[in-house]
C-alpha positions in Angstrom: -6.9 -8.7 -41.9 -4.1 -6.7 -41.4 -2.1 -4.7 -38.6 0.0 -1.9 -40.1 2.3 0.9 -38.9 2.8 -1.0 -35.8 5.9 -1.1 -33.3 6.3 -4.8 -34.0 8.1 -6.9 -30.9 8.2 -10.5 -32.3 9.9 -11.9 -29.5 11.9 -14.2 -31.9 14.8 -11.9 -32.0 13.9 -9.5 -34.9 11.7 -6.4 -34.5 10.1 -3.9 -37.0 10.0 -0.2 -35.9 7.1 0.2 -38.5 5.9 -2.8 -39.5 2.8 -5.1 -40.5 1.0 -8.3 -39.4 -0.9 -10.1 -41.8 -3.6 -12.5 -40.4 -5.6 -15.3 -42.2 -8.0 -18.0 -41.0 -6.8 -17.0 -37.2 -3.2 -17.5 -38.2 -0.2 -15.2 -38.6 0.6 -15.3 -42.5 3.2 -12.6 -42.9 4.7 -10.1 -40.9 7.7 -7.3 -41.6 8.6 -3.8 -42.4 5.9 -1.7 -43.8 7.7 -0.9 -47.3 7.2 -4.7 -47.9 3.6 -4.9 -47.0 1.5 -6.6 -49.6 -1.7 -4.7 -50.7 -4.1 -4.8 -47.7 -7.6 -6.3 -48.2 -10.4 -6.9 -45.8 -10.3 -5.3 -42.2 -7.2 -3.0 -41.5 -6.1 -2.0 -38.3 -3.7 1.1 -38.3 -2.1 1.1 -34.7 -0.2 4.3 -35.5 3.2 3.4 -33.9 1.6 1.5 -31.0 3.6 -1.6 -29.7 2.4 -4.9 -31.3 3.5 -7.9 -29.5 2.3 -11.5 -28.8 -0.4 -12.0 -26.6 0.6 -12.3 -22.9 0.7 -15.8 -21.1 0.1 -16.9 -17.6 2.0 -19.7 -16.7 0.1 -21.0 -13.7 -3.2 -19.8 -12.4 -6.6 -20.9 -11.1 -8.7 -18.7 -13.3 -12.3 -20.0 -13.8 -11.8 -22.7 -10.8 -11.7 -20.5 -7.9 -14.1 -18.1 -9.2 -14.5 -14.4 -8.0 -17.2 -13.5 -6.0 -18.6 -16.9 -5.8 -17.5 -18.2 -2.3 -17.8 -22.0 -1.8 -20.3 -22.5 -4.8 -17.4 -21.4 -7.2 -14.4 -22.7 -5.7 -13.5 -26.0 -7.3 -9.7 -25.6 -6.8 -9.1 -28.5 -4.5 -10.6 -32.0 -3.8 -8.9 -31.9 -0.2 -10.3 -35.2 1.0 -7.8 -37.6 -0.9 -4.1 -36.5 -1.0 -3.7 -38.3 -4.3 -6.0 -37.4 -7.1 -4.3 -37.4 -10.5 -7.3 -38.2 -12.6 -9.1 -35.0 -11.8 -9.3 -32.7 -14.8 -9.2 -29.0 -15.0 -11.4 -28.9 -17.9 -14.2 -30.4 -16.0 -14.2 -27.3 -13.5 -13.0 -24.2 -15.6 -15.8 -21.7 -15.8 -15.2 -19.4 -18.5 -18.0 -16.8 -17.4 -15.7 -16.1 -14.6 -14.9 -12.3 -14.7 -11.0 -12.9 -14.4 -11.3 -14.3 -18.0 -12.5 -10.4 -18.9 -9.8 -8.9 -16.9 -7.1 -11.2 -18.8 -8.1 -10.0 -22.1 -8.1 -6.4 -21.0 -4.6 -6.9 -20.0 -3.5 -8.5 -23.3 -3.6 -11.8 -21.8 -4.6 -14.3 -24.6 -3.9 -17.7 -22.9 -3.2 -19.3 -19.5 -2.3 -22.7 -17.8 -5.0 -23.5 -15.6 -5.5 -26.2 -13.3 -6.1 -27.8 -9.5 -4.6 -26.0 -6.4 -1.7 -27.5 -4.0 -3.8 -29.1 -1.2 -2.7 -32.4 -2.4 0.2 -34.3 -2.9 -1.1 -34.9 -6.6 -3.7 -32.7 -7.6 -4.7 -33.6 -11.2 -4.3 -32.2 -14.7 -3.7 -28.9 -15.9 -5.0 -27.6 -19.3 -3.4 -24.7 -21.3 -6.3 -22.6 -22.9 -7.3 -19.3 -24.7 -8.8 -16.6 -22.5 -11.8 -16.0 -25.0 -14.7 -18.1 -25.4 -17.8 -19.6 -23.7 -17.1 -23.2 -24.2 -14.2 -24.8 -22.4 -13.7 -27.5 -25.1 -13.3 -24.8 -27.9 -10.8 -22.8 -25.8 -8.2 -25.8 -25.2 -4.8 -25.5 -26.8 -3.5 -28.4 -24.9 -5.0 -30.8 -22.5 -3.7 -32.4 -20.3 -1.0 -30.1 -20.2 0.7 -30.9 -17.0 0.2 -33.0 -13.9 -0.1 -31.0 -10.7 1.9 -32.2 -7.6 2.6 -30.4 -4.3 5.4 -30.5 -1.6 5.7 -28.6 1.7 3.2 -26.5 3.7 0.0 -27.0 1.7 -0.5 -30.8 2.0 0.8 -30.8 5.4 -1.7 -28.1 6.8 -4.6 -29.8 4.6 -3.9 -33.4 6.0 -2.3 -33.0 9.5 -5.6 -32.3 11.1 -7.4 -35.1 9.4 -5.7 -38.1 11.0 -4.2 -39.3 7.6 -1.0 -38.9 5.7 0.6 -36.8 4.9 1.4 -34.8 8.0 5.1 -34.5 7.1 7.3 -33.8 4.2 8.5 -37.3 4.4 4.9 -38.6 3.9 4.4 -36.4 1.1 7.5 -37.6 -0.9 6.7 -41.4 0.0 2.9 -40.9 -1.4 4.3 -39.5 -4.4 7.0 -42.0 -4.9 4.5 -44.8 -4.2 2.0 -43.6 -6.9 4.7 -43.1 -9.3 5.9 -46.6 -8.5 2.4 -47.9 -9.2 1.9 -45.8 -12.3 5.3 -47.2 -13.9 4.3 -50.9 -13.3 0.8 -50.0 -14.9 2.5 -48.3 -17.9 4.7 -51.6 -18.2 1.5 -54.0 -18.3 -0.2 -51.8 -20.7 2.8 -51.9 -23.1 3.0 -55.9 -22.7 -0.6 -56.3 -23.1 -2.3 -53.6 -25.2 -5.6 -55.2 -24.7 -5.4 -55.1 -20.9 -8.1 -53.4 -18.9 -7.8 -49.7 -18.7 -7.4 -48.5 -15.1 -8.8 -44.9 -14.7 -6.5 -44.3 -11.7 -3.5 -44.8 -13.5 -4.0 -44.3 -17.3 -3.6 -40.3 -16.7 0.0 -40.8 -15.6 1.0 -42.3 -19.3 1.5 -38.7 -20.5 3.8 -38.0 -17.8 5.7 -41.0 -18.1 6.2 -40.9 -21.8 7.5 -37.3 -21.3 4.8 -35.8 -23.3 3.5 -33.2 -20.5 5.6 -32.4 -17.0 4.8 -32.7 -13.6 3.9 -29.2 -12.3 5.4 -29.0 -9.0 4.2 -26.6 -6.1 7.4 -25.7 -4.2 8.5 -22.6 -2.2 11.2 -23.6 -0.1 14.7 -24.6 -1.0 14.5 -28.1 0.5 11.2 -28.7 -1.2 12.5 -27.7 -4.5 15.3 -30.1 -4.2 13.1 -32.9 -3.2 11.0 -32.2 -6.1 14.4 -32.4 -8.1 15.4 -35.6 -6.5 12.1 -37.6 -7.3 11.8 -36.2 -11.0 15.4 -37.5 -11.4 14.3 -40.9 -9.7 11.7 -41.6 -12.3 13.1 -39.5 -15.3 10.4 -37.2 -15.5 10.1 -33.6 -16.9 9.2 -31.0 -14.3 8.3 -27.0 -13.9 9.3 -25.7 -10.7 6.3 -23.7 -9.8 6.7 -20.6 -7.3 10.3 -21.3 -6.6 10.3 -18.7 -3.9 13.6 -19.7 -2.5 15.0 -20.9 -5.8 17.5 -17.8 -5.6 19.2 -19.6 -2.8 20.2 -22.6 -4.5 20.7 -21.3 -8.0 23.9 -23.5 -9.0 22.0 -26.7 -8.3 18.7 -25.8 -10.1 20.9 -24.7 -13.1 22.6 -28.0 -13.1 19.2 -29.6 -12.7 17.9 -27.9 -15.7 14.3 -27.6 -14.9 12.5 -24.5 -15.8 11.0 -22.1 -13.1 7.6 -20.4 -12.9 8.1 -17.5 -10.3 5.5 -15.9 -8.1 3.2 -14.8 -7.0 5.6 -12.1 -5.6 2.8 -9.4 -5.4 0.9 -11.4 -2.9 1.6 -11.1 1.0 4.1 -13.4 2.8 1.3 -15.0 4.6 2.9 -18.4 5.0 6.3 -19.5 6.7 7.3 -21.3 3.4 7.2 -17.9 1.7 9.1 -15.5 3.9 12.0 -15.4 1.3 9.7 -14.5 -1.5 10.9 -11.5 -3.5 10.7 -9.9 -7.1 14.5 -10.2 -7.2 14.0 -14.0 -7.8 13.2 -14.5 -11.2 16.0 -12.1 -12.7 18.4 -14.0 -10.5 17.2 -17.5 -11.6 17.2 -16.0 -15.6 20.7 -14.9 -15.2 21.9 -18.1 -14.1 20.5 -19.8 -17.7 17.4 -21.0 -16.0 14.3 -20.9 -18.2 11.9 -18.4 -16.2 8.6 -17.2 -16.5 6.4 -15.4 -14.0 2.9 -15.9 -12.6 0.4 -14.2 -10.5 -1.1 -17.6 -9.5 -4.7 -15.9 -10.0 -6.6 -15.6 -7.4 -3.7 -15.1 -5.2 -2.9 -11.9 -7.0 -5.0 -10.7 -9.8 -4.2 -12.0 -13.2 -4.5 -8.5 -14.9 -1.3 -7.5 -12.9 0.7 -10.2 -14.5 2.4 -7.5 -16.9 3.2 -5.3 -13.8 4.6 -8.3 -12.0 7.1 -8.7 -15.0 7.9 -4.9 -14.5 8.7 -5.1 -10.9 10.9 -8.2 -11.6 12.6 -5.7 -14.1 12.9 -3.3 -11.4 14.6 -5.7 -9.1 17.3 -6.7 -11.7 15.8 -8.7 -14.5 16.5 -7.4 -17.8 13.9 -5.6 -19.5 13.9 -8.2 -22.5 13.8 -11.1 -19.9 11.0 -9.5 -18.2 8.8 -9.5 -21.5 10.2 -13.0 -22.6 8.9 -14.5 -19.0 5.3 -13.5 -19.8 5.4 -14.5 -23.6 7.8 -17.0 -25.3 9.1 -18.2 -21.9 5.9 -19.1 -20.7 5.0 -20.8 -23.8 8.2 -22.9 -24.0 7.6 -24.0 -20.3 4.1 -24.7 -20.8 4.9 -26.7 -24.0 3.0 -24.5 -26.7 5.6 -22.4 -28.1 4.6 -24.2 -31.6 1.6 -21.8 -31.3 1.8 -19.1 -29.3 4.3 -16.9 -27.4 5.8 -15.2 -30.6 4.8 -13.7 -33.5 5.8 -15.8 -36.8 4.1 -16.9 -39.8 2.1 -20.1 -39.1 1.6 -19.3 -35.3 -2.0 -18.5 -33.7 -2.6 -14.9 -34.2 -2.9 -14.2 -30.6 -1.7 -10.4 -30.3 -1.8 -7.5 -28.1 -1.5 -3.8 -28.8 -0.3 -1.7 -26.3 0.2 2.2 -25.8 3.4 1.4 -24.4 5.7 -1.2 -22.5 3.0 -3.3 -20.8 5.3 -3.8 -18.0 4.8 -0.2 -17.2 2.0 0.9 -15.0 0.5 3.7 -17.1 0.4 1.6 -20.6 -3.0 0.8 -21.9 -4.1 -2.1 -23.7 -5.6 -0.8 -27.0 -6.5 -4.1 -28.7 -6.4 -7.8 -27.9 -6.6 -10.3 -30.7 -7.2 -14.2 -30.1 -7.0 -16.5 -33.3 -7.2 -13.2 -35.3 -10.5 -11.9 -33.8 -10.5 -8.5 -31.8 -11.8 -9.7 -28.3 -11.0 -6.3 -26.6 -10.8 -2.9 -28.0 -10.4 0.2 -25.5 -12.5 2.1 -28.1 -15.3 0.0 -27.0 -13.9 -0.8 -23.6 -15.7 -4.1 -23.5 -15.4 -7.6 -24.8 -17.9 -9.9 -26.7 -19.4 -11.2 -23.3 
């Protein structure tokens, strides 16, 4: 398959005003200026100067776990009866039939990091998946992809009325430290004796402790952000700072810490005390201080199809236009640990491609085509998907 006569933005530092992309077996085989395009064969998509770029990436959401229009029956986001549940796996709750997946594809969003909510101190394992498919096992890019932990208001509110910990920020931090201490001891035991009996409760921590996946920390307030940083340093763990609503108040400290930020959902209301300083300016300020930054809708807190518009509003608030696109493509891929496959257009990467009538961060721009693994899963001409 070939996409020809596209205004190609690779997110790799080199663009082609009149270019082509060659796709073979679901991967990008080649791309470049039209004058260098080989003889086309098979399906040819002439996009007539439209913007061709990597599929957009949502770096943090609950799509398919908190389903739309399903109420309690479709809400599997929080196992809010036990504050420490690291062994839960997002892939066991994601329903690809959720209407949000179709909305995502229609917005040019080709992949997403999906996982449990923030009611628990430890919520469980996130998965990075494609947005097209019926069987979640066939949609997985990386699972587990991160371990969810939460600080601040959400665990406090959820457990303070149940007569059990945590009801304070001190208890949240203490429970996480206790869990990590036990996980470290379990790792040492397993390394000393490879035949030791597997403990399901702690086996899930090994990818985190080995540095294969990060903690995914729900943090809004500045003090909670710094507590997360403190604990990650104590245990020498990788971490992403998700939401990071007051990150702009402690930029020097965050730049020194070196952890990436996933900012948002700034389109949502300030309906909690800890998000009172939430603003679209945060993403640009963090990015300007050298912090690797992505943008999130936190779907369904705000709708996933508005992700590119959220990037546009961040640009309006001071982020550079280039960084606005990076925040929903290559930066998101790097933060999620999948940039070897998605996030930019380059030979060998997955052919996850979005074609737009203009810049997707502008409200009047239309999605013309969405391709995932080289397959057209949305076309504005048909105004439908394969569902």
